Each structure stands twice: as C-alpha cells, then as structure tokens.
VEXROLUM-832410 format. One record per residue (C-alpha): residue in one letter; x, y, z. Coordinates in nm, 4 decimals. Last residue first. Example, Ala and Ser with C-alpha at 12.3 -4.5 7.8 and 13.67 -1.06 7.14 Angstrom:
@rest = S&east = 1.3670&north = -0.1060&up = 0.7140
@rest = A&east = 1.2300&north = -0.4500&up = 0.7800
This chain:
@rest = P&east = 0.1442&north = -1.5498&up = 1.7659
@rest = Q&east = 0.4541&north = -1.6863&up = 1.5315
@rest = C&east = 0.3155&north = -1.6682&up = 1.1711
@rest = P&east = 0.2626&north = -1.3035&up = 1.2624
@rest = V&east = -0.0539&north = -1.1520&up = 1.0928
@rest = L&east = -0.1581&north = -1.0292&up = 0.7686
@rest = S&east = -0.4940&north = -0.8705&up = 0.6780
@rest = W&east = -0.4427&north = -0.8656&up = 0.2641
@rest = M&east = -0.5957&north = -0.6041&up = 0.0322
@rest = T&east = -0.5780&north = -0.6235&up = -0.3731
@rest = V&east = -0.5733&north = -0.3943&up = -0.6213
@rest = P&east = -0.6032&north = -0.4756&up = -1.0172
@rest = L&east = -0.4432&north = -0.3806&up = -1.3110
@rest = M&east = -0.6705&north = -0.1122&up = -1.4768
@rest = T&east = -0.9410&north = -0.1617&up = -1.7654
@rest = D&east = -1.0926&north = -0.4104&up = -1.5747
@rest = P&east = -1.2558&north = -0.1095&up = -1.3556
@rest = W&east = -1.2113&north = -0.1768&up = -0.9847
@rest = P&east = -1.5914&north = -0.2530&up = -0.7745
@rest = A&east = -1.4376&north = -0.3756&up = -0.6444
@rest = Q&east = -1.0776&north = -0.4044&up = -0.4242
@rest = A&east = -0.9530&north = -0.7848&up = -0.4489
@rest = R&east = -0.9794&north = -0.9593&up = -0.0489
@rest = E&east = -0.7393&north = -1.1299&up = 0.1112
@rest = L&east = -0.7789&north = -1.2747&up = 0.4994
@rest = D&east = -0.5344&north = -1.4084&up = 0.7348
@rest = I&east = -0.2462&north = -1.4114&up = 0.5142
@rest = K&east = 0.0974&north = -1.4902&up = 0.7073
@rest = L&east = 0.3676&north = -1.3512&up = 0.8080
@rest = G&east = 0.6870&north = -1.3883&up = 0.9411
@rest = A&east = 0.8735&north = -1.1088&up = 0.7014
@rest = D&east = 1.0004&north = -1.3631&up = 0.4521
@rest = K&east = 0.6458&north = -1.5077&up = 0.4313
@rest = F&east = 0.4828&north = -1.1584&up = 0.3734
@rest = I&east = 0.7858&north = -1.1261&up = 0.0649
@rest = D&east = 0.6726&north = -1.4508&up = -0.0783
@rest = E&east = 0.3157&north = -1.3465&up = -0.0981
@rest = M&east = 0.3485&north = -1.0504&up = -0.2895
@rest = L&east = 0.5478&north = -1.1972&up = -0.4678
@rest = K&east = 0.2810&north = -1.4322&up = -0.5734
@rest = P&east = 0.0447&north = -1.1705&up = -0.6299
@rest = S&east = 0.3051&north = -0.9838&up = -0.9247
@rest = R&east = 0.4580&north = -0.6976&up = -0.8002
@rest = T&east = 0.3935&north = -0.3320&up = -0.9300
@rest = V&east = 0.7304&north = -0.1407&up = -0.8897
@rest = S&east = 0.7672&north = 0.2616&up = -0.8054
@rest = G&east = 1.0724&north = 0.4430&up = -0.8551
@rest = D&east = 1.0271&north = 0.6339&up = -1.1819
@rest = Y&east = 1.2207&north = 0.4669&up = -1.4037
@rest = A&east = 1.2707&north = 0.6516&up = -1.6910
@rest = S&east = 1.6342&north = 0.5937&up = -1.7366
@rest = A&east = 1.5756&north = 0.2135&up = -1.7716
@rest = G&east = 1.3640&north = 0.2428&up = -2.0816
@rest = G&east = 1.0775&north = 0.4929&up = -2.1718
@rest = G&east = 0.8065&north = 0.2444&up = -2.1219
@rest = E&east = 0.9387&north = 0.1384&up = -1.8074
@rest = G&east = 0.7945&north = 0.4228&up = -1.6202
@rest = G&east = 0.6878&north = 0.2232&up = -1.3299
@rest = P&east = 0.8855&north = -0.0546&up = -1.2701
@rest = Q&east = 0.6431&north = -0.3890&up = -1.3214
@rest = L&east = 0.7470&north = -0.7156&up = -1.0928
@rest = D&east = 0.7906&north = -1.0717&up = -1.0711
@rest = R&east = 0.6956&north = -1.1280&up = -1.4600
@rest = P&east = 0.4653&north = -1.3720&up = -1.5970
@rest = D&east = 0.1123&north = -1.1481&up = -1.6209
@rest = D&east = -0.1484&north = -1.4274&up = -1.6280
@rest = D&east = -0.2470&north = -1.3371&up = -1.2634
@rest = R&east = -0.2421&north = -0.9775&up = -1.3424
@rest = L&east = 0.0196&north = -0.7527&up = -1.1826
@rest = V&east = -0.0476&north = -0.6040&up = -0.8405
@rest = N&east = -0.1822&north = -0.2692&up = -0.7213
@rest = E&east = -0.1761&north = -0.2697&up = -0.3392
@rest = K&east = -0.3682&north = -0.2901&up = 0.0035
@rest = I&east = -0.1326&north = -0.4081&up = 0.3182
@rest = V&east = -0.3349&north = -0.4621&up = 0.6169
@rest = I&east = -0.1322&north = -0.5580&up = 0.9808
@rest = I&east = -0.3138&north = -0.6711&up = 1.2674
@rest = G&east = -0.3830&north = -0.7131&up = 1.5962
@rest = G&east = -0.4339&north = -0.9903&up = 1.7878
@rest = P&east = -0.1511&north = -0.9729&up = 2.0128
@rest = K&east = -0.0141&north = -0.6014&up = 2.0034
@rest = L&east = 0.2018&north = -0.4920&up = 1.6613
@rest = A&east = 0.4758&north = -0.3094&up = 1.6787
@rest = R&east = 0.7309&north = -0.6142&up = 1.6473
@rest = A&east = 0.4819&north = -0.7186&up = 1.3200
@rest = C&east = 0.5578&north = -0.3644&up = 1.1708
@rest = A&east = 0.9270&north = -0.3711&up = 1.2122
@rest = K&east = 0.9127&north = -0.7232&up = 1.0536
@rest = L&east = 0.6940&north = -0.5486&up = 0.7550
@rest = F&east = 0.9744&north = -0.3076&up = 0.7448
@rest = Q&east = 1.2555&north = -0.5552&up = 0.6792
@rest = V&east = 1.0623&north = -0.7087&up = 0.3601
@rest = F&east = 1.0013&north = -0.4249&up = 0.2198
@rest = D&east = 1.3228&north = -0.3183&up = 0.2695
@rest = D&east = 1.4582&north = -0.6059&up = 0.1076
@rest = D&east = 1.2113&north = -0.6331&up = -0.1852
@rest = T&east = 1.2553&north = -0.2440&up = -0.2541
@rest = L&east = 1.0431&north = 0.0178&up = -0.1432
@rest = Y&east = 0.8053&north = 0.2395&up = -0.3753
@rest = I&east = 0.5589&north = 0.0069&up = -0.4459
@rest = V&east = 0.5225&north = -0.0526&up = -0.0525
@rest = V&east = 0.2842&north = 0.2951&up = -0.0686
@rest = W&east = -0.0255&north = 0.2370&up = -0.1990
@rest = Q&east = -0.1653&north = 0.1232&up = 0.1566
@rest = V&east = -0.0494&north = 0.0476&up = 0.4482
@rest = W&east = -0.2789&north = 0.0294&up = 0.7893
@rest = I&east = -0.1119&north = -0.1235&up = 1.0847
@rest = T&east = -0.3975&north = -0.2232&up = 1.3310
@rest = D&east = -0.4216&north = -0.3143&up = 1.7127
@rest = Y&east = -0.0943&north = -0.1052&up = 1.7605
@rest = H&east = 0.1717&north = -0.1443&up = 2.0775
@rest = N&east = 0.3045&north = -0.4653&up = 2.0980
@rest = V&east = 0.6532&north = -0.3345&up = 2.0674
@rest = Q&east = 0.6024&north = 0.0670&up = 2.1044
@rest = D&east = 0.7900&north = 0.1660&up = 2.4218
@rest = E&east = 1.0294&north = -0.0162&up = 2.3413
@rest = P&east = 1.0786&north = 0.2208&up = 1.9679
@rest = P&east = 0.9556&north = 0.1161&up = 1.6336
@rest = V&east = 1.1992&north = 0.0423&up = 1.4021
@rest = F&east = 1.0722&north = 0.2726&up = 1.0849
@rest = A&east = 1.3776&north = 0.3528&up = 0.8901
@rest = R&east = 1.2431&north = 0.1554&up = 0.5502
@rest = L&east = 0.9226&north = 0.3586&up = 0.6245
@rest = E&east = 1.1084&north = 0.6651&up = 0.6801
@rest = R&east = 1.0086&north = 0.9298&up = 0.9433
@rest = Q&east = 0.8402&north = 1.1900&up = 1.0589
@rest = F&east = 0.6518&north = 1.0398&up = 1.3339
@rest = M&east = 0.2857&north = 1.2044&up = 1.4535
@rest = H&east = 0.1211&north = 1.0689&up = 1.7382
@rest = G&east = -0.2364&north = 1.0813&up = 1.8291
@rest = L&east = -0.4915&north = 1.2294&up = 1.5908
@rest = H&east = -0.8494&north = 1.0839&up = 1.6824
@rest = G&east = -0.9688&north = 1.4284&up = 1.8247
@rest = S&east = -0.8804&north = 1.5695&up = 1.4523
@rest = Q&east = -1.1406&north = 1.3995&up = 1.3059
@rest = D&east = -1.3774&north = 1.7068&up = 1.2899
@rest = G&east = -1.1061&north = 1.8625&up = 1.0421
@rest = L&east = -0.8882&north = 1.6238&up = 0.9637
@rest = Y&east = -0.6843&north = 1.8349&up = 0.6818
@rest = K&east = -0.6202&north = 2.0526&up = 0.9567
@rest = P&east = -0.4046&north = 1.7993&up = 1.1632
@rest = A&east = -0.2211&north = 1.6736&up = 0.8371
@rest = E&east = -0.0974&north = 1.9516&up = 0.7071
@rest = D&east = 0.2349&north = 1.9407&up = 0.9052
@rest = L&east = 0.2288&north = 1.6197&up = 0.8437
@rest = M&east = 0.2480&north = 1.6330&up = 0.4777
@rest = R&east = 0.5187&north = 1.9391&up = 0.4570
@rest = Q&east = 0.7543&north = 1.6708&up = 0.7008
@rest = S&east = 0.7354&north = 1.4676&up = 0.4289
@rest = G&east = 0.8754&north = 1.0878&up = 0.5728
@rest = E&east = 0.5357&north = 1.0001&up = 0.7062
@rest = L&east = 0.3912&north = 0.7580&up = 1.0197
@rest = L&east = 0.0770&north = 0.8552&up = 1.1631
@rest = D&east = -0.0806&north = 0.7598&up = 1.4617
@rest = V&east = -0.4440&north = 0.6927&up = 1.5126
@rest = K&east = -0.6858&north = 0.6974&up = 1.8613
@rest = D&east = -0.9926&north = 0.5858&up = 1.9389
@rest = Y&east = -0.9785&north = 0.3097&up = 1.6194
@rest = V&east = -1.3048&north = 0.2741&up = 1.4082
@rest = T&east = -1.4136&north = 0.6354&up = 1.2667
@rest = S&east = -1.0527&north = 0.7610&up = 1.3163
@rest = L&east = -0.9200&north = 0.4754&up = 1.0770
@rest = L&east = -1.1632&north = 0.5189&up = 0.8152
@rest = H&east = -1.1790&north = 0.8603&up = 0.6445
@rest = K&east = -0.9975&north = 1.0264&up = 0.8107
@rest = T&east = -0.6671&north = 0.8708&up = 0.9088
@rest = I&east = -0.7289&north = 0.6930&up = 0.5378
@rest = R&east = -0.6790&north = 1.0699&up = 0.4169
@rest = G&east = -0.4318&north = 1.1588&up = 0.6778
@rest = I&east = -0.1636&north = 1.4251&up = 0.5227
@rest = G&east = 0.1046&north = 1.1519&up = 0.3794
@rest = A&east = -0.0103&north = 0.8535&up = 0.5829
@rest = G&east = 0.3127&north = 0.6257&up = 0.5104
@rest = A&east = 0.1587&north = 0.4074&up = 0.7568
@rest = D&east = -0.1398&north = 0.4606&up = 0.9639
@rest = L&east = -0.0633&north = 0.3668&up = 1.2443
@rest = A&east = -0.4136&north = 0.1778&up = 1.4985
@rest = L&east = -0.4396&north = 0.2669&up = 1.8490
@rest = K&east = -0.7907&north = 0.1690&up = 2.0642
@rest = T&east = -1.0146&north = -0.0403&up = 1.8793
@rest = E&east = -0.9116&north = -0.3897&up = 2.0016
@rest = H&east = -0.8563&north = -0.7469&up = 1.8784
@rest = G&east = -0.9176&north = -1.0361&up = 2.1501
@rest = R&east = -0.9725&north = -1.2948&up = 1.8891
@rest = R&east = -0.8550&north = -1.1782&up = 1.5021
@rest = K&east = -1.0835&north = -1.3041&up = 1.2460
@rest = A&east = -1.3717&north = -1.0011&up = 1.2980
@rest = Q&east = -1.1424&north = -0.7746&up = 1.2734
@rest = A&east = -1.0705&north = -0.8934&up = 0.9198
@rest = E&east = -1.4029&north = -0.8812&up = 0.8052
@rest = Q&east = -1.4325&north = -0.5081&up = 1.0001
@rest = L&east = -1.1466&north = -0.3930&up = 0.8209
@rest = F&east = -1.2304&north = -0.5623&up = 0.4644
@rest = K&east = -1.5737&north = -0.3738&up = 0.4664
@rest = A&east = -1.4228&north = -0.0662&up = 0.6068
@rest = S&east = -1.1514&north = -0.0809&up = 0.3154
@rest = A&east = -1.4341&north = -0.1215&up = 0.0341
@rest = A&east = -1.6345&north = 0.1692&up = 0.1294
@rest = I&east = -1.2736&north = 0.3576&up = 0.1465
@rest = D&east = -1.1527&north = 0.2445&up = -0.2122
@rest = G&east = -1.5268&north = 0.3003&up = -0.3787
@rest = P&east = -1.5119&north = 0.6716&up = -0.1694
@rest = G&east = -1.1867&north = 0.7690&up = -0.2877
@rest = L&east = -1.1521&north = 0.6789&up = -0.6436
@rest = A&east = -1.3247&north = 0.9984&up = -0.7703
@rest = E&east = -1.0693&north = 1.1428&up = -0.6017
@rest = F&east = -0.8253&north = 1.1712&up = -0.9296
@rest = G&east = -0.6730&north = 1.4839&up = -0.8703
@rest = N&east = -0.3778&north = 1.3737&up = -0.8207
@rest = L&east = -0.4756&north = 1.1338&up = -0.5349
@rest = V&east = -0.2107&north = 1.3242&up = -0.2807
@rest = G&east = -0.2552&north = 1.6226&up = -0.4305
@rest = H&east = -0.6061&north = 1.6670&up = -0.4393
@rest = E&east = -0.6479&north = 1.5436&up = -0.1208
@rest = S&east = -0.3896&north = 1.8158&up = -0.0006
@rest = A&east = -0.0558&north = 1.8554&up = 0.0713
@rest = E&east = 0.0764&north = 1.9177&up = -0.3052
@rest = S&east = 0.2292&north = 1.6313&up = -0.5681
@rest = N&east = 0.4411&north = 1.7107&up = -0.9084
@rest = K&east = 0.7889&north = 1.8208&up = -0.8394
@rest = E&east = 0.8445&north = 1.6889&up = -0.4936
@rest = W&east = 0.6824&north = 1.3771&up = -0.5669
@rest = W&east = 0.8976&north = 1.2877&up = -0.9132
@rest = S&east = 1.1943&north = 1.3780&up = -0.7069
@rest = A&east = 1.1617&north = 1.1746&up = -0.3970
@rest = G&east = 1.0485&north = 0.8685&up = -0.5917
@rest = R&east = 1.3794&north = 0.8514&up = -0.8276
@rest = K&east = 1.5679&north = 0.9426&up = -0.5250
@rest = Y&east = 1.4351&north = 0.5989&up = -0.3644
@rest = W&east = 1.6240&north = 0.3847&up = -0.6601
@rest = S&east = 1.9660&north = 0.5819&up = -0.6641
@rest = E&east = 1.9923&north = 0.4756&up = -0.2813
@rest = G&east = 1.9611&north = 0.1260&up = -0.3326
@rest = G&east = 1.8096&north = -0.0965&up = -0.6118
@rest = H&east = 1.8316&north = -0.0979&up = -0.9926
@rest = K&east = 2.1238&north = -0.3315&up = -1.0811
@rest = K&east = 2.0572&north = -0.5818&up = -0.7735
@rest = W&east = 1.6920&north = -0.5098&up = -0.7911
@rest = F&east = 1.6338&north = -0.6430&up = -1.0980
@rest = E&east = 1.8586&north = -0.9654&up = -1.0865
@rest = K&east = 1.6385&north = -1.0143&up = -0.7324
@rest = A&east = 1.3140&north = -0.9809&up = -0.9198
@rest = D&east = 1.4002&north = -1.1883&up = -1.2318
@rest = R&east = 1.5415&north = -1.4919&up = -1.0300
@rest = F&east = 1.1789&north = -1.4530&up = -0.8217
@rest = K&east = 1.2106&north = -1.8196&up = -0.7330
@rest = D&east = 1.5189&north = -2.0112&up = -0.8865
@rest = P&east = 1.7102&north = -2.1298&up = -0.5421
@rest = G&east = 1.4029&north = -2.2676&up = -0.5028
@rest = G&east = 1.1435&north = -2.1704&up = -0.2391
@rest = Q&east = 1.0298&north = -2.2954&up = 0.1026
@rest = V&east = 0.6721&north = -2.2739&up = 0.1989
@rest = H&east = 0.6655&north = -2.2900&up = 0.5725
@rest = C&east = 0.5139&north = -1.9513&up = 0.6647
@rest = Q&east = 0.2644&north = -2.0188&up = 0.3430
@rest = D&east = -0.0066&north = -2.0255&up = 0.5901
@rest = R&east = -0.3325&north = -1.9039&up = 0.3652
@rest = A&east = -0.6042&north = -1.7591&up = 0.5953
@rest = L&east = -0.9024&north = -1.6939&up = 0.3633
@rest = V&east = -0.9507&north = -1.5812&up = 0.0556
@rest = G&east = -1.2567&north = -1.3348&up = -0.0173
@rest = E&east = -1.3887&north = -1.2618&up = -0.3333
@rest = G&east = -1.3851&north = -0.9380&up = -0.5039
@rest = G&east = -1.4706&north = -1.0013&up = -0.7912
@rest = R&east = -1.1737&north = -1.1957&up = -0.8743
@rest = F&east = -1.0043&north = -0.8552&up = -1.0707
@rest = A&east = -1.3526&north = -0.6106&up = -1.0839
@rest = R&east = -1.6087&north = -0.5735&up = -1.3220
@rest = A&east = -1.8555&north = -0.8393&up = -1.1675
@rest = A&east = -1.8542&north = -0.5555&up = -0.9121
@rest = P&east = -2.0206&north = -0.2966&up = -1.1169
@rest = A&east = -1.8675&north = -0.0105&up = -1.2429
@rest = A&east = -2.0622&north = 0.2615&up = -1.1886
@rest = A&east = -1.8369&north = 0.4949&up = -0.9533
@rest = L&east = -1.5197&north = 0.3786&up = -1.1691
@rest = S&east = -1.6647&north = 0.4927&up = -1.4712
@rest = A&east = -1.5230&north = 0.8308&up = -1.5034
@rest = L&east = -1.1856&north = 0.5885&up = -1.4203
@rest = A&east = -1.1821&north = 0.4326&up = -1.6853
@rest = A&east = -1.2363&north = 0.7617&up = -1.8777
@rest = T&east = -0.9253&north = 0.8861&up = -1.7614
@rest = V&east = -0.6998&north = 0.6237&up = -1.8063
@rest = A&east = -0.7668&north = 0.6068&up = -2.1684
@rest = L&east = -0.7004&north = 0.9462&up = -2.1807
@rest = R&east = -0.3054&north = 0.8862&up = -2.0711
@rest = P&east = -0.2930&north = 0.7260&up = -2.4115
@rest = R&east = -0.1949&north = 0.3722&up = -2.4428
@rest = R&east = 0.2041&north = 0.3219&up = -2.4286
@rest = P&east = 0.1699&north = 0.0448&up = -2.1799
@rest = S&east = -0.0880&north = -0.1863&up = -2.3978
@rest = R&east = 0.0038&north = -0.5380&up = -2.2766
@rest = P&east = 0.0451&north = -0.3992&up = -1.9178
@rest = A&east = -0.3581&north = -0.2950&up = -1.8952
@rest = M&east = -0.2834&north = 0.0238&up = -1.7671
@rest = A&east = -0.2228&north = 0.1231&up = -1.3986
@rest = R&east = 0.1212&north = 0.1624&up = -1.4923
@rest = R&east = 0.2061&north = 0.4926&up = -1.5680
@rest = L&east = -0.1141&north = 0.7743&up = -1.4774
@rest = L&east = -0.2990&north = 0.5357&up = -1.2842
@rest = Y&east = -0.0130&north = 0.3103&up = -1.0725
@rest = A&east = 0.2011&north = 0.6303&up = -1.0377
@rest = Q&east = -0.0958&north = 0.8216&up = -0.9265
@rest = V&east = -0.2470&north = 0.5944&up = -0.6916
@rest = G&east = 0.1028&north = 0.4793&up = -0.4700
@rest = R&east = 0.1599&north = 0.8568&up = -0.6217
@rest = P&east = 0.1190&north = 0.9512&up = -0.2174
@rest = A&east = 0.5135&north = 0.8833&up = -0.2914
@rest = S&east = 0.7239&north = 0.5989&up = -0.1631
@rest = D&east = 1.0987&north = 0.5347&up = 0.0121
@rest = K&east = 1.2292&north = 0.8791&up = -0.0446
@rest = K&east = 0.9537&north = 1.1275&up = 0.0107
@rest = S&east = 0.8662&north = 0.8621&up = 0.3221
@rest = G&east = 0.5991&north = 0.6535&up = 0.3865
@rest = S&east = 0.4342&north = 0.7762&up = 0.0942
@rest = R&east = 0.0827&north = 0.8596&up = 0.1060
@rest = S&east = -0.2739&north = 0.6931&up = 0.1759
C-alpha cells in the first residue's frame, strides 16, 4: 500500500495518519511519542479496543439515497478553496523528501503495523469473496501499490497474477526484487496516477479484485469519485473493489480533517481524513454500494479508526 502516485497520494496513508492525524481529534497537538507508544501496544491490543470491535456490516444499498443541497457543505467549501494541482503538489513534495522505496519507507518505520493489518485484510477478503457469486481468483489490481507490500503479503497468496498501479517509477522499479519468492505472481506494472487511471478497452471487465489501501486520503472528493468509476469499469462481473482507509470517529461532526491542520492551511500536507458518511456518499456518487464493511481489529483506541469496505456496482 502506497500512493496512487507521487501527486495524488503517498505511501504515507499510514504515516500521515499516524504522524499527523492518527491522534484523537480532540488533541491534535499531542506529542508524537504518544503515537509511538500506541504502536508498541498494537500487537497485544485486544479486539475489544478496536473501533466497533471489527463487526461486519452487510450489503448496505445506498445507491438510491438522495442528499440535500447542504449535505457535506463543509467538504465542498474546503475543496473549492484548497483543491486543484496545488493540493497534489503538497503530497508529492512530502513523499519525495521523506520516504524510501522499501517496506520501512512505505510504513515510515512502523513495520509493527504490518502483520495485524495483513491478517485482518486476509479475513476480510475471504468474507468478501464468499458473498460474490462467480468470483474468481485469476487477476487482481493493487492500486497505489508502492513497492507491492499488499501484493507480496496478501494478494499474491490468493490470486494467480497481480497487476500494480503506481505513480512513482522508483517504487515500481523496486517491486520485482521486493516481491522475492512471490514475484512469479507479478503481472503488469503501470506507472500512472490514480486520478488518471482509465482502463483501456482490453482492461474493461478485467479484474476480479481491485485493492486500494491507505491511498485515497490524497485524492480530492471529485477525483476519488472518478477513480472509483474507472475501477468499476475495470471490474469483472462478480468482482469487488476493496477500500481500506482511516476515517474520522463517528462522534466527530466534521466531514473531513486535513492533515497538518495544527499548523494552519499553510501546513496542509495534501491528505484528508473523511467521515464514514462522506466516504459512503462518495461511493454512492461513483455508482457503488457497500457489500461488506468491517473495522480493522485489533487497533489501538488512541488512534483514529481504519475501515475496510467491499464495494460492488449498483448496476451489475
């Protein structure tokens, strides 16, 4: 899991979250040592501490839910003021200065997150597959793949081949070596920004699963919608799109929270954490419905939650 590109997202879906926004919204200036301490307890954290205990939510069809004119007004105003190319340049600048093409780099030194993340994702994927009649395990797309962390530890253990979509050529160059024994499952590698992803004709109805993790925080809402529409076009009948991302807590009244906001607008780092309701609205706008939803568990309750969604097209 890494950025969809140096411009539209960075592998720091984890690190921006952990280092700048993973702390409870009520204490945005809490020392970063608190994050490190919380990470140290991750392996031992009981599931009861995780947001919503990891309970699944099944098949919520929000395809026909209509919103009022003032729905998510704050988010719309934010993007009107801060969106555009300057937004993507912020994320690109941070990534180029701070991260290397390695697992240590894409997780910003927090490799302790890896095993629990992969274990929960594997269980979720198995459940999501079981709900889809005719789901195959021939080909997956790792979108915002970075060096291929999710491909190596998860997708290559399930699918015959995995394509990588990644905006950074230096990340893709490292991927075959990083995948090691799993490199035989590597399919095509596409150097492309998430927001520029348009499946060519030979990739329409192409993928069994498209996995998108810790990436979409770097997309504007409009680009997020367009990216999901492109994913739906690339999906086989019976296929799924998995979004795994950090979200605001249910009791937070905001639509979104920009990364780096403690330093004011000039400190925005090109990422946002969205509310669950805003995420659901974006899915709806893209013509998708939630087939399965589950919270990452275990996960320290000192950090903002991480949620997994399995999405399918409203119109099969």
